Short mmCIF file of the C-alpha atoms (twelve columns), coordinates in Angstrom:
data_MODEL
# 
_entry.id   MODEL 
# 
loop_
_atom_site.group_PDB 
_atom_site.id 
_atom_site.type_symbol 
_atom_site.label_atom_id 
_atom_site.label_alt_id 
_atom_site.label_comp_id 
_atom_site.label_asym_id 
_atom_site.label_seq_id 
_atom_site.Cartn_x 
_atom_site.Cartn_y 
_atom_site.Cartn_z 
_atom_site.pdbx_PDB_model_num 
ATOM 1   C CA . VAL A 1   -9.922  25.468  -6.504  1 
ATOM 2   C CA . VAL A 2   -8.655  22.299  -5.440  1 
ATOM 3   C CA . SER A 3   -8.101  20.299  -8.678  1 
ATOM 4   C CA . THR A 4   -8.827  17.022  -9.820  1 
ATOM 5   C CA . GLN A 5   -5.556  15.720  -10.362 1 
ATOM 6   C CA . SER A 6   -4.233  16.705  -6.750  1 
ATOM 7   C CA . THR A 7   -7.910  15.562  -5.352  1 
ATOM 8   C CA . GLY A 8   -6.547  11.758  -6.972  1 
ATOM 9   C CA . VAL A 9   -2.860  12.311  -5.756  1 
ATOM 10  C CA . PHE A 10  -4.431  12.574  -1.959  1 
ATOM 11  C CA . SER A 11  -7.157  9.908   -2.733  1 
ATOM 12  C CA . LYS A 12  -4.211  7.880   -3.727  1 
ATOM 13  C CA . LEU A 13  -1.376  8.579   -1.349  1 
ATOM 14  C CA . LEU A 14  -4.327  7.769   1.040   1 
ATOM 15  C CA . PHE A 15  -5.167  4.163   -0.123  1 
ATOM 16  C CA . VAL A 16  -1.455  3.054   -0.018  1 
ATOM 17  C CA . SER A 17  -1.051  3.978   3.349   1 
ATOM 18  C CA . GLY A 18  -4.313  2.478   4.411   1 
ATOM 19  C CA . THR A 19  -2.533  -0.391  2.936   1 
ATOM 20  C CA . PHE A 20  0.322   -0.157  4.643   1 
ATOM 21  C CA . VAL A 21  -0.964  -0.171  7.991   1 
ATOM 22  C CA . SER A 22  -3.628  -2.553  7.245   1 
ATOM 23  C CA . PHE A 23  -0.204  -4.755  6.284   1 
ATOM 24  C CA . ASP A 24  1.744   -4.201  9.300   1 
ATOM 25  C CA . ILE A 25  -1.669  -4.788  11.418  1 
ATOM 26  C CA . LEU A 26  -2.636  -8.330  9.978   1 
ATOM 27  C CA . GLN A 27  1.395   -9.400  10.863  1 
ATOM 28  C CA . SER A 28  -0.205  -9.192  14.550  1 
ATOM 29  C CA . ALA A 29  -3.711  -10.269 14.733  1 
ATOM 30  C CA . ALA A 30  -5.754  -12.467 13.053  1 
ATOM 31  C CA . LEU A 31  -7.810  -11.652 9.486   1 
ATOM 32  C CA . LEU A 32  -10.825 -11.995 10.608  1 
ATOM 33  C CA . GLN A 33  -10.637 -10.172 13.743  1 
ATOM 34  C CA . VAL A 34  -9.224  -7.051  11.506  1 
ATOM 35  C CA . ILE A 35  -11.842 -7.348  8.837   1 
ATOM 36  C CA . SER A 36  -14.613 -6.908  11.248  1 
ATOM 37  C CA . THR A 37  -13.038 -4.102  12.885  1 
ATOM 38  C CA . GLN A 38  -12.605 -2.339  10.099  1 
ATOM 39  C CA . LEU A 39  -16.370 -3.324  9.071   1 
ATOM 40  C CA . VAL A 40  -17.883 -2.002  12.051  1 
ATOM 41  C CA . CYS A 41  -15.856 0.919   12.578  1 
ATOM 42  C CA . SER A 42  -17.099 1.747   8.933   1 
ATOM 43  C CA . ALA A 43  -20.329 1.365   9.757   1 
ATOM 44  C CA . VAL A 44  -20.373 3.547   12.738  1 
ATOM 45  C CA . LEU A 45  -18.978 6.158   10.976  1 
ATOM 46  C CA . TYR A 46  -21.537 5.751   8.243   1 
ATOM 47  C CA . VAL A 47  -24.186 6.374   10.642  1 
ATOM 48  C CA . MET A 48  -22.473 8.494   12.545  1 
ATOM 49  C CA . LEU A 49  -22.681 11.134  9.256   1 
ATOM 50  C CA . TYR A 50  -25.547 10.136  6.812   1 
ATOM 51  C CA . GLN A 51  -27.984 8.526   9.552   1 
ATOM 52  C CA . PRO A 52  -29.466 6.377   7.587   1 
ATOM 53  C CA . LEU A 53  -31.895 4.817   10.286  1 
ATOM 54  C CA . ASN A 54  -34.532 7.189   9.018   1 
ATOM 55  C CA . VAL A 55  -34.174 5.901   5.578   1 
ATOM 56  C CA . LEU A 56  -34.482 1.325   6.635   1 
ATOM 57  C CA . ARG A 57  -38.154 2.081   7.857   1 
ATOM 58  C CA . THR A 58  -39.250 2.713   3.561   1 
ATOM 59  C CA . LEU A 59  -36.847 0.468   2.176   1 
ATOM 60  C CA . SER A 60  -39.069 -2.228  0.845   1 
ATOM 61  C CA . LYS A 61  -38.204 -5.739  1.353   1 
ATOM 62  C CA . GLN A 62  -36.888 -6.348  -1.922  1 
ATOM 63  C CA . ASN A 63  -34.743 -2.922  -1.753  1 
ATOM 64  C CA . LEU A 64  -33.747 -4.639  2.051   1 
ATOM 65  C CA . ILE A 65  -32.641 -7.919  0.293   1 
ATOM 66  C CA . LYS A 66  -30.041 -6.241  -1.996  1 
ATOM 67  C CA . VAL A 67  -28.864 -3.949  0.289   1 
ATOM 68  C CA . LEU A 68  -28.076 -6.823  2.873   1 
ATOM 69  C CA . PHE A 69  -27.144 -9.181  -0.218  1 
ATOM 70  C CA . ASN A 70  -24.617 -6.285  -1.095  1 
ATOM 71  C CA . GLY A 71  -22.922 -5.861  2.195   1 
ATOM 72  C CA . ALA A 72  -22.264 -9.793  2.441   1 
ATOM 73  C CA . TRP A 73  -20.455 -9.540  -0.817  1 
ATOM 74  C CA . TYR A 74  -18.403 -6.342  0.196   1 
ATOM 75  C CA . GLY A 75  -17.270 -8.757  3.258   1 
ATOM 76  C CA . CYS A 76  -16.562 -11.451 1.299   1 
ATOM 77  C CA . THR A 77  -14.635 -9.247  -1.038  1 
ATOM 78  C CA . MET A 78  -12.967 -7.387  2.253   1 
ATOM 79  C CA . LEU A 79  -11.924 -11.333 3.275   1 
ATOM 80  C CA . LEU A 80  -10.197 -12.375 -0.190  1 
ATOM 81  C CA . TRP A 81  -8.084  -8.301  -0.258  1 
ATOM 82  C CA . GLY A 82  -6.985  -9.100  3.807   1 
ATOM 83  C CA . THR A 83  -6.083  -12.815 2.478   1 
ATOM 84  C CA . GLY A 84  -4.080  -11.375 -0.722  1 
ATOM 85  C CA . LEU A 85  -2.638  -8.736  1.359   1 
ATOM 86  C CA . ARG A 86  -1.083  -10.992 3.660   1 
ATOM 87  C CA . LEU A 87  0.047   -13.104 0.950   1 
ATOM 88  C CA . VAL A 88  1.418   -11.120 -1.519  1 
ATOM 89  C CA . GLY A 89  2.454   -8.116  0.767   1 
ATOM 90  C CA . PRO A 90  1.306   -4.041  0.736   1 
ATOM 91  C CA . ILE A 91  3.558   -3.049  -2.362  1 
ATOM 92  C CA . ARG A 92  2.198   -6.480  -4.788  1 
ATOM 93  C CA . ALA A 93  -1.313  -5.975  -3.619  1 
ATOM 94  C CA . VAL A 94  -1.306  -2.333  -4.219  1 
ATOM 95  C CA . LEU A 95  0.000   -2.902  -7.952  1 
ATOM 96  C CA . LEU A 96  -2.564  -5.821  -8.707  1 
ATOM 97  C CA . PHE A 97  -4.996  -3.201  -7.513  1 
ATOM 98  C CA . ASP A 98  -4.245  -0.523  -9.770  1 
ATOM 99  C CA . HIS A 99  -3.462  -2.686  -12.637 1 
ATOM 100 C CA . HIS A 100 -5.801  -5.159  -12.285 1 
ATOM 101 C CA . GLU A 101 -7.539  -4.816  -16.085 1 
ATOM 102 C CA . THR A 102 -4.565  -6.124  -17.414 1 
ATOM 103 C CA . ILE A 103 -4.011  -9.096  -15.708 1 
# 
């Protein structure tokens, strides 16, 4: 049985390593290119794992608009996060993410 604490440590380790890798990639590539590549890879993985195409046929127009708005909001958030990561570096970005409630 995996404890909740070890799962939290593992997820935090993945987040920190992903932040450092993203920072290294941002040093050599354009921000929009990196974010677009991350979103496309995530979308392909999501489609392969969950096969949501059958659900799209049953979504109402109002729910489809909410899904598209949420995707656009997430894309803007990723652009802001990437800009902040490029400006302050990976260590400060991780610290800001962990303590954003107190700032």
